[in-house]
Wavefront OBJ file of the C-alpha trace (Angstrom):
o trace
v 32.726 6.896 -27.464
v 34.545 7.100 -24.082
v 37.240 4.595 -23.127
v 34.628 2.545 -21.201
v 32.398 2.333 -24.261
v 29.587 4.551 -22.887
v 28.439 7.298 -25.287
v 29.232 10.796 -24.194
v 27.490 14.109 -24.746
v 30.040 14.836 -27.402
v 29.076 11.607 -29.210
v 25.445 12.499 -29.081
v 26.107 16.023 -30.498
v 28.253 14.569 -33.285
v 25.517 11.990 -34.159
v 22.829 14.695 -34.204
v 24.870 17.159 -36.122
v 24.624 19.837 -33.557
v 27.022 21.583 -31.094
v 27.772 20.087 -27.766
v 26.130 23.100 -26.034
v 22.884 22.451 -28.009
v 22.865 18.812 -27.188
v 23.341 19.599 -23.512
v 20.457 22.079 -23.503
v 18.195 19.653 -25.320
v 18.913 16.767 -23.027
v 18.886 18.938 -19.836
v 15.643 20.655 -20.695
v 16.896 24.139 -20.198
v 17.681 27.120 -22.440
v 16.521 27.683 -26.001
v 16.565 24.859 -28.472
v 14.505 24.488 -31.620
v 12.125 21.650 -31.785
v 13.885 20.207 -34.804
v 17.227 20.144 -33.010
v 15.609 18.727 -29.826
v 14.121 15.845 -31.767
v 17.417 15.191 -33.545
v 19.333 15.058 -30.235
v 16.630 12.803 -28.613
v 16.803 10.376 -31.646
v 20.604 10.399 -31.529
v 20.693 9.723 -27.752
v 18.240 6.859 -28.240
v 20.298 5.230 -31.009
v 23.524 5.509 -28.969
v 21.921 4.435 -25.701
v 23.086 7.661 -24.022
v 22.094 8.195 -20.370
v 22.137 11.712 -18.904
v 24.454 12.532 -16.017
v 21.990 13.326 -13.233
v 24.592 15.110 -11.094
v 25.674 17.325 -13.981
v 22.105 18.107 -14.863
v 21.360 18.994 -11.291
v 24.262 21.417 -11.261
v 22.763 23.240 -14.200
v 19.076 23.113 -13.441
v 19.175 23.127 -9.609
v 17.017 19.985 -9.486
v 17.790 16.239 -9.112
v 14.153 15.264 -9.715
v 14.267 13.210 -6.447
v 12.254 13.402 -3.236
v 13.004 12.013 0.150
v 10.408 10.132 2.185
v 11.238 9.314 5.822
v 8.825 6.953 7.833
v 9.133 5.141 11.104
v 8.091 1.674 9.908
v 7.865 0.678 6.307
v 6.349 -2.701 7.242
v 3.323 -0.893 8.709
v 0.472 -1.034 6.104
v -0.426 2.570 7.046
v 2.917 3.986 5.721
v 3.000 1.536 2.783
v -0.397 2.823 1.666
v 0.602 6.443 2.234
v 3.759 5.923 0.167
v 1.719 4.533 -2.615
v -0.359 7.754 -2.634
v 2.868 9.881 -2.605
v 4.452 8.094 -5.591
v 1.226 8.046 -7.578
v 1.399 11.828 -7.511
v 5.104 12.596 -7.688
v 6.268 10.019 -10.304
v 4.016 11.304 -13.138
v 5.514 14.735 -12.308
v 8.939 13.372 -13.065
v 10.193 12.785 -9.523
v 11.581 9.571 -8.067
v 11.484 8.792 -4.309
v 14.345 7.900 -2.011
v 12.872 5.992 0.985
v 14.333 5.785 4.440
v 12.966 3.720 7.367
v 13.885 5.377 10.683
v 12.586 2.788 12.970
v 11.138 5.508 15.115
v 14.678 6.569 16.058
v 15.261 10.351 15.904
v 19.061 9.836 15.541
v 18.396 7.669 12.467
v 16.081 10.345 11.164
v 18.708 13.019 11.547
v 21.223 10.839 9.675
v 18.694 10.180 6.956
v 17.962 13.903 6.588
v 21.736 14.453 6.260
v 21.930 11.900 3.526
v 18.946 13.510 1.714
v 20.625 16.822 1.850
v 23.901 15.348 0.446
v 21.848 13.731 -2.319
v 20.371 17.253 -3.122
v 16.799 15.957 -3.044
v 14.279 18.651 -4.131
v 12.060 18.152 -1.020
v 11.246 15.763 1.838
v 8.154 14.234 3.326
v 8.642 13.019 6.830
v 6.670 11.298 9.550
v 8.641 12.641 12.553
v 10.061 9.871 14.726
v 9.870 12.147 17.797
v 7.510 15.192 17.263
v 9.093 16.972 20.205
v 12.470 17.045 18.221
v 12.227 19.036 15.063
v 15.369 21.204 14.936
v 16.964 19.194 12.165
v 13.841 19.585 10.043
v 13.823 23.336 10.642
v 17.476 23.563 9.503
v 16.630 21.781 6.313
v 13.891 24.344 5.540
v 16.288 27.120 6.430
v 18.702 26.023 3.720
v 15.953 25.772 1.121
v 14.768 22.177 1.348
v 10.911 22.063 1.398
v 9.559 19.752 4.160
v 6.057 18.355 4.542
v 5.167 16.626 7.758
v 3.104 13.446 7.335
v 0.618 12.101 9.882
v 2.048 14.122 12.799
v 3.302 17.586 13.666
v 6.613 18.510 15.151
v 7.549 21.288 17.507
v 10.019 23.893 16.411
v 9.239 23.614 12.749
v 6.740 26.479 12.125
v 7.509 26.770 8.456
v 6.781 23.119 7.485
v 3.635 22.209 5.637
v 1.718 19.321 7.102
v -0.947 16.728 6.285
v -2.537 14.976 9.188
v -5.701 13.201 10.407
v -8.125 14.883 12.815
v -7.402 12.203 15.429
v -9.354 13.742 18.229
v -12.569 13.897 16.119
v -11.902 10.301 14.986
v -11.670 9.037 18.592
v -14.701 11.086 19.634
v -16.776 9.314 16.947
v -15.609 5.927 18.087
v -16.302 6.682 21.751
v -19.613 8.185 20.901
v -20.600 5.069 19.022
v -19.924 3.007 22.134
v -21.805 5.435 24.390
v -24.835 5.325 22.148
v -24.798 1.504 22.383
v -24.938 1.895 26.147
v -21.333 1.315 27.236
v -20.017 3.222 30.298
v -16.874 1.184 31.140
v -14.845 1.849 28.046
v -11.202 0.844 28.051
v -8.439 1.868 25.692
v -5.232 0.050 24.557
v -2.576 2.703 23.726
v 1.128 3.375 23.259
v 0.776 6.709 25.092
v 0.197 5.384 28.589
v 3.351 7.143 29.833
v 1.722 10.568 29.078
v -1.424 9.710 31.027
v -1.307 12.570 33.517
v -0.621 15.303 31.048
v -3.135 14.021 28.387
v -5.955 13.600 30.834
v -5.553 17.401 31.539
v -5.902 18.088 27.841
v -2.268 18.855 26.947
v -2.412 20.797 23.699
v 1.272 20.913 22.894
v 2.244 20.480 19.217
v 4.844 17.714 19.518
v 2.636 14.759 20.137
v 2.472 11.343 18.382
v -0.950 10.331 16.959
v -1.379 7.815 19.727
v -1.046 10.541 22.373
v -3.485 12.821 20.461
v -5.940 9.882 20.308
v -5.640 9.201 24.020
v -6.278 12.851 24.709
v -9.338 12.571 22.504
v -10.513 9.511 24.446
v -10.484 11.442 27.738
v -12.225 14.413 26.062
v -14.912 12.238 24.561
v -15.611 10.493 27.823
v -16.005 13.873 29.530
v -18.379 15.128 26.819
v -20.492 12.044 27.397
v -20.605 12.719 31.181
v -18.432 9.623 31.985
v -15.708 10.006 34.633
v -12.479 8.546 33.243
v -11.111 5.604 35.137
v -7.301 5.325 34.668
v -7.373 1.625 35.473
v -9.091 1.207 32.116
v -6.088 2.573 30.252
v -3.949 -0.363 29.035
v -0.443 0.794 28.257
v 1.267 -1.182 25.511
v 4.456 -0.969 23.332
v 4.001 -0.872 19.597
v 3.643 -4.626 19.112
v 0.954 -7.329 19.167
v 2.280 -9.266 22.179
v 2.407 -6.142 24.317
v -1.165 -5.218 23.301
v -2.200 -8.836 24.067
v -0.826 -8.513 27.603
v -2.372 -5.048 28.137
v -5.736 -6.370 27.062
v -5.444 -9.392 29.280
v -4.662 -7.100 32.222
v -7.893 -5.093 31.624
v -9.962 -8.217 31.303
v -8.600 -9.522 34.595
v -9.958 -6.449 36.471
v -12.660 -7.061 39.077
v -14.826 -4.796 36.942
v -13.481 -5.273 33.410
v -14.483 -2.964 30.589
v -17.436 -3.826 28.396
v -15.877 -2.189 25.402
v -12.294 -1.492 24.209
v -10.819 1.054 21.878
v -7.352 0.403 20.322
v -5.473 3.405 18.987
v -3.583 1.503 16.298
v -4.045 -1.399 13.923
v -1.174 -3.355 15.439
v -2.556 -2.985 18.914
v -6.068 -3.936 17.707
v -4.816 -7.291 16.294
v -3.202 -8.118 19.779
v -6.349 -7.132 21.599
v -8.588 -9.176 19.232
v -6.503 -12.277 19.848
v -6.516 -11.742 23.619
v -10.280 -11.563 23.608
v -10.487 -14.746 21.526
v -8.051 -16.663 23.699
v -10.143 -15.626 26.775
v -13.111 -17.203 25.095
v -15.162 -14.039 25.094
v -18.044 -13.852 22.698
v -17.764 -10.551 20.804
v -19.748 -8.349 20.836
v -21.981 -9.842 23.465
v -19.292 -9.958 26.167
v -16.904 -7.345 24.829
v -17.215 -4.714 22.083
v -13.931 -3.877 20.283
v -12.914 -0.970 17.957
v -9.609 -0.705 16.117
v -7.824 1.924 14.019
v -7.216 1.502 10.258
v -9.331 -0.645 7.964
v -6.718 -3.351 7.218
v -7.704 -6.470 5.194
v -7.696 -8.762 8.288
v -10.390 -6.713 10.008
v -12.966 -8.024 7.456
v -11.726 -11.620 7.456
v -12.098 -12.314 11.099
v -15.441 -13.179 12.753
v -16.853 -10.992 14.056
v -15.666 -8.387 11.629
v -13.882 -5.598 13.512
v -15.468 -2.160 13.809
v -12.787 0.310 12.782
v -11.857 4.025 12.518
v -10.927 4.123 8.786
v -8.236 6.688 8.080
v -7.945 8.084 4.438
v -4.399 6.798 4.351
v -3.943 6.820 0.564
v -5.435 10.287 0.279
v -3.059 11.423 3.097
v -0.103 10.413 0.842
v -1.674 11.988 -2.231
v -2.169 15.298 -0.376
v 1.323 15.327 0.963
v 2.760 14.601 -2.430
v 0.761 17.482 -3.967
v 1.785 19.897 -1.173
v 5.428 19.065 -1.642
v 5.231 19.511 -5.469
v 3.372 22.810 -4.943
v 6.068 23.978 -2.470
v 8.873 23.056 -4.847
v 7.236 25.051 -7.665
v 6.118 27.915 -5.588
v 9.029 28.408 -3.283
v 8.942 29.587 0.386
v 5.876 31.008 1.912
v 3.371 30.624 4.771
v 3.072 27.089 5.941
v -0.108 25.207 4.927
v -1.745 22.609 7.182
v -4.242 20.024 5.833
v -6.234 17.961 8.162
v -8.229 15.027 6.727
v -11.250 13.318 8.411
v -11.432 9.640 9.363
v -14.767 7.873 9.524
v -16.171 5.038 11.676
v -16.993 1.748 9.879
v -19.300 -0.211 12.105
v -19.185 -3.971 11.923
v -20.131 -6.939 14.153
v -17.544 -6.498 16.891
v -19.627 -3.739 18.591
v -23.129 -3.936 20.136
v -24.968 -3.005 23.294
v -23.469 -4.467 26.493
v -24.974 -7.523 27.890
l 1 2 3 4 5 6 7 8 9 10 11 12 13 14 15 16 17 18 19 20 21 22 23 24 25 26 27 28 29 30 31 32 33 34 35 36 37 38 39 40 41 42 43 44 45 46 47 48 49 50 51 52 53 54 55 56 57 58 59 60 61 62 63 64 65 66 67 68 69 70 71 72 73 74 75 76 77 78 79 80 81 82 83 84 85 86 87 88 89 90 91 92 93 94 95 96 97 98 99 100 101 102 103 104 105 106 107 108 109 110 111 112 113 114 115 116 117 118 119 120 121 122 123 124 125 126 127 128 129 130 131 132 133 134 135 136 137 138 139 140 141 142 143 144 145 146 147 148 149 150 151 152 153 154 155 156 157 158 159 160 161 162 163 164 165 166 167 168 169 170 171 172 173 174 175 176 177 178 179 180 181 182 183 184 185 186 187 188 189 190 191 192 193 194 195 196 197 198 199 200 201 202 203 204 205 206 207 208 209 210 211 212 213 214 215 216 217 218 219 220 221 222 223 224 225 226 227 228 229 230 231 232 233 234 235 236 237 238 239 240 241 242 243 244 245 246 247 248 249 250 251 252 253 254 255 256 257 258 259 260 261 262 263 264 265 266 267 268 269 270 271 272 273 274 275 276 277 278 279 280 281 282 283 284 285 286 287 288 289 290 291 292 293 294 295 296 297 298 299 300 301 302 303 304 305 306 307 308 309 310 311 312 313 314 315 316 317 318 319 320 321 322 323 324 325 326 327 328 329 330 331 332 333 334 335 336 337 338 339 340 341 342 343 344 345 346 347 348 349 350 351 352 353
C-alpha cells in the first residue's frame, strides 16, 4: 500500500501474482495479456479497491474516455432533452460527459473549449453561442479534437460535423397550416428582429442562429403563399417570457392586429400565450397561436397549444453517434445531418373569425 493507504498498481500486481507491466496492460486495456492474467488482475483490483489513474491511462492509450458538451442554456428543456440523447449513446460506449453552460456568451465558450482541451477530452459537441464566431472551434479540429455542431452551424468551421433541424421547412409547415385555415395577417414573435432587413432578403449565410433561420423561413413561406410581408407584424423580443409578453402586447395593440401568431421558441411562446390570456382573447376564435417545441405545459393549458415538434432527443442521439464515429474513424470529410420537425395541431389554431 502507499503511504496514504490507497492501493497502487504494484500492490495489484503482487496480489495477482503478475508483473507490474502485465497488471498495467490488463487494467489499461492495451497490449497483449492472457485472459487468465486479465481475470486475476481484475479480481485483485476489486479485492484491494484499486482505482485506475485516468491521467496515466490517457498518456498510454491517448484517450480519457471523456467528451465535452457546450450549450448556451442548460435550463432550457430543449438542451436538457438533447443532452439526455447524447449521454444515452455515449455512456454505454464508455464515455463520460463534461458539461459547460456558456450562457450564450462566445467568450465563455472559448474559455470552456480551452478547459476541454486541457482536460484532453476525446471530442466535443457544441451548440455555438455565436454562429458567426467559429475560429476557436476550427482550431480545436486542427489540433485533432473532433467537433460536432449541435442545433446550429458556425461560419469558418468547414471540417466540423453537424446535426441540425430543417428550420425553414418547419416554419413553412406552420405558416402553411395558418394559411390553409384562412389567415392572412400572420405575426411572428422572434429573437431575430435585429436581422430583419437581411433576413427578409433571404440571407443564406452559414452563421445564423435557429431563430434567424426561422424568421427567414417565415418571410419565405409568406411569399410562397402570395402574402406580402408586413414588418409591423414582426414582434422583436429578447430570449425571455416577459420580453415576449411585451412584444405580443405590442402586436395586439395595432390598429389591425394579427389574427394568428407564430413564436420561434418555446420560451417566447409561453410569454405570448400569457399575453393573449391577459388580454382576454378567446383562442383560437380571436387569435390563433403556434409555438416551437412540444413542452409539457403546451398540453396542460386550455386551449392546448399547436406546436412545431422538434425531434430533440433524436438530435442528441445523432450528435452522440456522429462524435463516436468521428473518434473511431479519425479525420475526414465533414458530415451534416438535418432532421425534420413536424407540426402538431391542437386547439389553439382555427379559421379566423
